[in-house]
C-alpha positions as CSV (number, residue, x, y, z in Angstrom):
1,M,-112.1,7.0,-219.5
2,P,-110.0,10.0,-218.3
3,S,-107.2,9.1,-216.4
4,H,-108.2,10.7,-212.6
5,T,-111.8,8.5,-213.2
6,R,-109.8,5.2,-213.7
7,R,-107.8,6.2,-210.7
8,I,-110.8,6.7,-208.9
9,V,-112.2,3.3,-210.1
10,L,-109.3,1.3,-209.2
11,W,-108.9,3.1,-205.8
12,I,-112.6,1.9,-204.9
13,S,-112.8,-1.6,-206.6
14,A,-108.9,-2.2,-204.9
15,P,-110.3,-3.3,-201.6
16,V,-113.3,-5.3,-203.2
17,V,-110.6,-7.4,-204.9
18,A,-108.6,-7.8,-202.3
19,F,-111.4,-8.4,-199.6
20,A,-112.5,-11.5,-202.3
21,I,-109.2,-12.6,-202.6
22,I,-108.8,-12.9,-198.7
23,G,-111.9,-13.8,-198.3
24,G,-111.7,-17.2,-200.7
25,F,-108.1,-17.5,-198.9
26,L,-109.2,-17.2,-195.5
27,S,-111.6,-19.8,-196.2
28,K,-109.6,-22.4,-197.6
29,V,-107.6,-21.8,-194.2
30,T,-110.9,-22.2,-192.1
31,A,-111.9,-25.8,-194.1
32,R,-108.1,-26.9,-193.5
33,E,-108.0,-25.9,-189.9
34,D,-111.1,-27.5,-189.2
35,T,-109.8,-30.5,-191.3
36,Y,-106.6,-30.3,-189.2
37,Q,-108.6,-30.2,-185.6
38,H,-110.3,-33.5,-186.9
39,L,-106.9,-35.4,-188.0
40,R,-105.4,-33.8,-184.4
41,I,-108.1,-35.9,-182.7
42,F,-107.6,-38.8,-184.8
43,D,-104.0,-38.7,-183.9
44,D,-105.0,-38.4,-180.1
45,V,-107.6,-41.2,-180.0
46,V,-104.8,-43.2,-181.8
47,N,-102.4,-42.6,-179.4
48,L,-104.5,-43.1,-176.5
49,I,-106.0,-46.4,-177.8
50,T,-102.1,-47.8,-178.9
51,G,-101.1,-46.4,-174.9
52,N,-103.7,-47.1,-172.6
53,Y,-105.8,-49.8,-174.2
54,V,-105.7,-53.2,-171.8
55,E,-103.8,-55.3,-174.7
56,K,-101.3,-55.0,-177.1
57,V,-103.3,-53.1,-179.9
58,D,-102.8,-54.2,-183.8
59,V,-102.3,-51.1,-185.0
60,D,-102.8,-51.9,-188.7
61,K,-106.6,-53.7,-187.9
62,V,-107.2,-50.5,-185.7
63,M,-106.6,-48.2,-188.8
64,T,-108.1,-50.0,-191.2
65,G,-111.7,-50.3,-188.8
66,A,-110.9,-46.8,-189.3
67,M,-110.8,-46.7,-192.9
68,H,-113.8,-48.7,-193.1
69,G,-115.6,-46.2,-191.1
70,L,-114.7,-43.0,-192.6
71,A,-116.0,-44.7,-196.0
72,D,-119.1,-46.0,-194.4
73,S,-120.1,-42.8,-192.8
74,L,-120.7,-41.4,-196.4
75,D,-123.4,-43.7,-197.8
76,P,-124.4,-46.9,-197.6
77,D,-123.1,-47.8,-201.3
78,S,-118.8,-46.2,-200.6
79,A,-116.7,-48.5,-199.2
80,F,-113.2,-48.9,-198.3
81,L,-111.9,-51.8,-200.0
82,S,-108.8,-53.8,-199.3
83,A,-105.8,-54.4,-201.9
84,S,-106.7,-57.6,-202.4
85,Q,-110.8,-56.5,-203.5
86,V,-109.0,-54.0,-205.5
87,K,-107.1,-56.2,-207.8
88,Q,-110.6,-57.9,-207.7
89,L,-112.1,-55.5,-209.1
90,E,-110.3,-54.5,-211.7
91,S,-109.4,-57.6,-213.3
92,N,-113.0,-57.4,-213.5
93,P,-113.9,-61.4,-213.3
94,A,-117.2,-62.8,-214.1
95,L,-119.1,-63.7,-211.2
96,P,-120.8,-67.0,-211.1
97,P,-124.0,-67.4,-212.8
98,G,-125.3,-68.7,-209.3
99,D,-127.3,-65.7,-206.4
100,I,-130.1,-66.1,-203.8
101,G,-131.8,-63.5,-205.7
102,I,-131.4,-60.7,-203.1
103,D,-130.1,-57.0,-203.5
104,L,-128.2,-55.2,-200.4
105,T,-127.3,-52.2,-198.6
106,R,-125.9,-51.0,-195.2
107,Q,-127.2,-50.3,-191.9
108,Y,-125.2,-51.2,-189.2
109,Y,-125.1,-54.9,-190.6
110,L,-126.3,-55.6,-194.6
111,R,-129.6,-55.1,-194.8
112,V,-132.4,-56.7,-197.6
113,I,-133.3,-53.9,-200.3
114,A,-135.3,-56.5,-202.5
115,T,-135.8,-60.2,-203.2
116,R,-135.8,-61.0,-207.1
117,D,-139.3,-63.1,-207.9
118,G,-139.0,-66.7,-207.3
119,S,-135.7,-66.8,-206.3
120,A,-134.5,-68.8,-203.0
121,A,-134.2,-66.0,-201.0
122,A,-138.0,-65.1,-201.7
123,K,-138.9,-68.7,-201.3
124,A,-137.7,-69.1,-198.1
125,G,-139.4,-65.6,-197.0
126,I,-136.5,-63.1,-196.9
127,R,-138.2,-60.2,-197.3
128,T,-137.3,-55.7,-197.8
129,G,-136.0,-54.5,-194.4
130,D,-134.6,-58.1,-193.3
131,Y,-130.8,-57.6,-191.9
132,V,-128.1,-60.6,-193.0
133,R,-125.9,-61.0,-189.8
134,V,-123.8,-63.9,-191.1
135,I,-122.8,-65.1,-194.7
136,D,-121.1,-68.4,-194.4
137,G,-120.1,-67.7,-190.9
138,K,-118.7,-64.1,-191.5
139,P,-120.3,-61.6,-189.8
140,T,-121.3,-58.5,-191.7
141,R,-120.8,-56.0,-189.0
142,E,-117.7,-54.5,-190.9
143,M,-118.5,-56.1,-194.3
144,S,-119.5,-53.5,-197.6
145,V,-122.0,-54.4,-200.1
146,F,-119.3,-55.1,-202.4
147,E,-118.3,-57.6,-200.5
148,G,-121.4,-59.3,-199.2
149,M,-122.9,-59.1,-202.5
150,R,-119.7,-61.2,-204.0
151,L,-119.9,-63.6,-201.2
152,L,-123.8,-64.9,-202.4
153,R,-122.8,-65.4,-205.4
154,G,-121.2,-68.9,-206.5
155,A,-122.4,-72.2,-209.0
156,P,-125.6,-72.6,-209.6
157,G,-126.5,-75.3,-207.3
158,S,-123.8,-74.5,-204.8
159,K,-125.4,-74.0,-201.0
160,V,-125.0,-70.7,-198.7
161,K,-125.5,-70.6,-195.3
162,I,-126.8,-67.1,-194.3
163,T,-128.4,-65.8,-190.8
164,V,-131.4,-63.2,-191.0
165,I,-132.9,-61.4,-188.4
166,R,-136.4,-59.3,-188.8
167,G,-137.3,-56.1,-187.1
168,S,-136.1,-55.1,-183.3
169,T,-136.6,-59.6,-182.6
170,T,-133.0,-60.8,-181.1
171,E,-133.8,-64.3,-182.8
172,P,-131.8,-65.2,-185.6
173,H,-132.8,-67.6,-188.5
174,E,-130.4,-69.7,-189.9
175,L,-131.2,-70.3,-193.6
176,E,-129.0,-72.7,-196.1
177,L,-130.2,-72.1,-199.3
178,T,-129.3,-72.8,-202.7
179,R,-127.9,-70.7,-205.5
180,E,-129.5,-71.0,-208.9
181,A,-128.8,-68.8,-212.3
182,A,-131.7,-65.6,-212.8
183,T,-134.6,-67.1,-214.8
184,G,-137.5,-66.1,-216.1
185,A,-139.2,-62.9,-217.8
186,E,-138.5,-59.6,-216.4
187,V,-141.4,-58.1,-217.7
188,S,-144.8,-60.0,-217.2
189,G,-148.4,-59.0,-217.9
190,R,-151.9,-59.8,-217.1
191,I,-155.7,-58.1,-216.8
192,A,-156.0,-57.1,-213.4
193,A,-160.0,-55.8,-213.8
194,P,-161.8,-54.6,-216.8
195,G,-160.0,-52.1,-218.6
196,V,-157.1,-52.0,-216.5
197,G,-153.6,-53.7,-217.6
198,Y,-151.3,-54.6,-215.0
199,L,-147.3,-54.7,-216.1
200,R,-145.1,-56.4,-213.8
201,I,-141.8,-55.2,-213.9
202,A,-139.3,-57.9,-211.8
203,A,-136.3,-56.7,-213.0
204,I,-134.4,-54.1,-215.4
205,G,-131.7,-55.4,-217.8
206,T,-131.2,-55.3,-221.3
207,R,-134.1,-56.8,-222.1
208,T,-136.7,-54.9,-220.4
209,N,-137.9,-52.3,-222.9
210,E,-138.4,-54.8,-225.4
211,Q,-140.4,-57.0,-222.9
212,A,-142.4,-54.3,-221.4
213,K,-143.3,-53.0,-225.4
214,T,-144.5,-56.6,-226.5
215,Q,-146.5,-57.0,-223.3
216,I,-148.3,-53.7,-222.9
217,A,-149.1,-54.5,-226.6
218,D,-150.9,-57.6,-225.4
219,L,-152.6,-55.8,-222.9
220,L,-154.2,-53.0,-225.0
221,K,-155.4,-55.9,-227.6
222,S,-157.1,-57.9,-224.5
223,G,-159.1,-54.4,-223.6
224,A,-156.7,-52.1,-221.4
225,S,-157.1,-48.6,-221.8
226,K,-155.0,-48.0,-218.4
227,L,-152.2,-49.4,-216.9
228,I,-150.8,-50.3,-213.5
229,V,-147.2,-50.7,-213.9
230,D,-145.4,-52.6,-210.6
231,V,-141.9,-51.8,-209.7
232,R,-142.2,-53.0,-206.3
233,R,-139.0,-55.1,-204.6
234,T,-137.3,-54.3,-208.1
235,S,-133.6,-53.4,-207.4
236,G,-130.3,-53.4,-209.3
237,G,-129.7,-52.9,-213.1
238,S,-128.0,-49.9,-214.6
239,L,-129.6,-46.8,-214.1
240,D,-129.5,-45.7,-217.6
241,G,-131.8,-48.6,-218.0
242,G,-134.2,-47.1,-215.8
243,L,-134.3,-44.0,-217.6
244,A,-134.3,-46.4,-221.2
245,L,-137.5,-47.4,-219.9
246,A,-138.7,-44.0,-218.8
247,R,-138.3,-42.5,-222.6
248,L,-140.9,-45.5,-223.5
249,F,-143.7,-43.6,-221.5
250,V,-142.2,-40.1,-221.2
251,L,-142.7,-38.0,-224.6
252,S,-140.9,-34.7,-223.4
253,G,-139.6,-32.6,-220.3
254,T,-136.7,-33.6,-218.0
255,L,-136.3,-37.4,-217.5
256,T,-133.2,-36.7,-214.2
257,M,-130.4,-34.1,-213.3
258,K,-127.1,-35.6,-212.9
259,E,-124.9,-34.4,-210.3
260,T,-121.0,-34.5,-210.4
261,R,-118.9,-33.0,-207.8
262,G,-116.8,-30.3,-209.6
263,Q,-118.5,-30.3,-212.6
264,E,-122.2,-28.6,-213.8
265,R,-125.2,-30.2,-213.3
266,E,-126.1,-32.2,-216.2
267,T,-129.8,-32.6,-217.6
268,I,-131.6,-35.2,-219.0
269,A,-134.3,-35.3,-221.4
270,A,-136.8,-37.3,-223.4
271,G,-135.8,-36.6,-227.2
272,A,-137.3,-37.4,-230.4
273,G,-138.8,-40.8,-230.7
274,D,-139.5,-41.3,-227.3
275,G,-143.1,-41.4,-225.4
276,G,-144.5,-44.4,-228.1
277,I,-146.6,-45.7,-224.6
278,T,-149.0,-43.1,-224.3
279,T,-151.4,-45.1,-222.1
280,P,-152.8,-43.5,-218.6
281,A,-150.6,-45.2,-216.0
282,T,-149.9,-45.8,-212.2
283,V,-147.1,-46.8,-210.5
284,L,-146.4,-48.8,-207.6
285,I,-143.8,-48.4,-205.3
286,D,-142.2,-49.3,-202.0
287,S,-139.3,-49.4,-199.9
288,G,-137.6,-52.1,-201.8
289,T,-138.1,-49.7,-205.2
290,S,-134.3,-48.9,-205.6
291,G,-131.8,-47.4,-207.9
292,A,-132.8,-47.9,-211.8
293,A,-136.6,-48.3,-210.8
294,E,-136.7,-45.2,-208.6
295,L,-135.2,-43.2,-211.8
296,F,-138.1,-44.6,-213.9
297,A,-141.1,-43.8,-211.2
298,A,-138.9,-40.6,-210.5
299,A,-139.3,-39.4,-214.1
300,L,-142.7,-40.3,-214.9
301,S,-144.2,-38.7,-211.7
302,G,-141.7,-35.4,-212.2
303,N,-143.5,-35.3,-215.7
304,N,-147.2,-36.4,-214.4
305,R,-147.0,-39.1,-216.6
306,A,-147.9,-41.2,-213.6
307,E,-149.4,-41.2,-209.9
308,L,-147.4,-43.5,-207.3
309,I,-149.1,-45.5,-205.1
310,G,-147.0,-47.5,-202.0
311,E,-144.6,-46.8,-199.7
312,Q,-141.0,-44.4,-199.7
313,T,-138.8,-45.8,-202.0
314,I,-134.8,-46.6,-200.3
315,G,-133.2,-43.6,-201.9
316,R,-130.2,-45.1,-204.0
317,A,-129.8,-43.5,-207.5
318,A,-125.6,-42.1,-207.3
319,Q,-123.1,-43.5,-209.1
320,Q,-119.4,-45.1,-208.1
321,R,-115.8,-44.9,-209.2
322,L,-112.8,-46.7,-207.5
323,V,-110.4,-44.5,-205.9
324,K,-107.3,-46.3,-206.0
325,L,-104.5,-45.6,-202.9
326,P,-100.9,-45.9,-202.8
327,D,-100.8,-49.1,-200.7
328,G,-102.6,-50.6,-202.9
329,S,-106.1,-50.4,-201.2
330,G,-108.8,-48.3,-202.0
331,L,-112.0,-46.2,-201.8
332,W,-115.6,-47.7,-203.5
333,L,-116.9,-43.8,-203.9
334,T,-120.0,-42.6,-205.1
335,T,-119.1,-39.4,-207.3
336,T,-122.5,-39.0,-209.0
337,K,-125.9,-38.4,-207.8
338,F,-129.2,-38.2,-209.9
339,L,-131.8,-35.7,-208.7
340,M,-135.8,-35.9,-209.6
341,P,-136.4,-33.7,-212.9
342,D,-137.0,-30.5,-210.7
343,G,-133.6,-30.7,-209.0
344,A,-134.8,-32.0,-205.8
345,P,-133.0,-35.0,-204.2
346,L,-133.2,-38.5,-204.8
347,H,-130.4,-40.3,-203.6
348,E,-130.3,-40.8,-199.9
349,K,-134.0,-39.4,-199.4
350,G,-136.0,-41.3,-202.4
351,L,-139.5,-41.0,-203.6
352,E,-142.8,-40.0,-201.1
353,P,-146.0,-41.8,-203.2
354,T,-148.6,-39.7,-204.2
355,V,-150.8,-41.7,-202.4
356,A,-149.4,-44.0,-199.1
357,V,-150.2,-47.4,-198.2
358,D,-148.3,-49.2,-196.4
359,E,-147.4,-53.7,-197.2
360,P,-148.6,-55.9,-194.8
361,E,-146.0,-57.3,-192.6
362,G,-145.8,-61.1,-192.0
363,E,-144.1,-63.7,-189.7
364,F,-140.5,-64.9,-191.3
365,G,-140.7,-67.9,-193.3
366,Q,-144.5,-67.7,-193.4
367,P,-146.1,-67.4,-196.6
368,S,-146.9,-64.0,-197.8
369,P,-149.9,-62.2,-197.3
370,T,-152.4,-62.7,-200.2
371,E,-154.3,-59.6,-199.1
372,D,-152.5,-57.1,-202.1
373,P,-153.4,-53.2,-200.4
374,I,-151.3,-51.2,-202.6
375,L,-152.5,-52.5,-205.8
376,Q,-156.2,-52.1,-204.7
377,K,-155.8,-49.0,-204.1
378,A,-154.5,-48.4,-207.0
379,L,-157.7,-49.9,-208.8
380,E,-159.8,-47.9,-206.3
381,R,-157.9,-45.1,-207.8
382,L,-158.6,-45.8,-211.5
383,A,-162.3,-47.0,-210.7
384,E,-162.5,-43.3,-208.9
385,K,-161.4,-41.0,-212.0
386,K,-163.5,-43.7,-214.4
387,A,-166.6,-42.8,-212.9
388,A,-166.2,-39.5,-212.3
């Protein structure tokens, strides 16, 4: 390139480069100024409280409450942990095997995501959406999911007292439940109608895939040519376990996408040996379908492997890690979230069913309704397709 041409190019490009550098600097300064503005307001609030509140303020208590509020505003699974809770988490003690069979999230108080089939909570009539207001005398208004789940654990045979509220009712229900060790199969099956096998996946654990393959083989031998896979009220379990279950049904394609702050989006796809179960499938979901079960349902739906029938799911598909603070406390912080196979949001948004059907509501403590409109709709859809 001739020297005069090079000078012209530099003369033209220099302002562009400078603009990009200055623009980036200013955007960081603006972001920093926004943060400083909030910190100044926060400082004003603390000073107003300590200087004007009617009684002498316990500053440590106020600041701890503020830290809880900051973490709680992110998502239900992020939490501020005290120094003692951090030590407990780092020591990774084996949790007692007894529980009452519920999984929790946060919505002002601790809120029930789902109850395990046959558990003490299920037998007591606790359902998805109920609020646990008190655990053994401790209010849950400022309690993290992390702390609440640990308080509910104990030795099998021991008892725990909880106060539960359903919906908008102001009448609390006080219950004393006996903790039990989880028993029973994670997967069960039966013939629901001629040619239709019903597969109930009550939990996703280390034996789920093995049990699912065994149950499906038995259903096919019994004449099933279609499957209804029920993951309603199925929560907990590792997210990797949900993807492993999806691999049984999905031959090829993207299962999910994984997004972590500061890293490139990771695509997780089906691979060699996947998709061994080719039987047409329908998946039943509800507001208690969470975590690993959501990833499973999303993978099948996103690859046109199954349609979803039921209610919208909760949107709980993320991973957390501990970030320690200088004083020994810490943040249990969501750092990775999973997306739909096409990259659409899943965490905090949930899955929309192909066919929406509401679960029947029941009175607290009363037997569950005998009718099952979601299962019935699935059977009707399969019958219509067969007729067509």
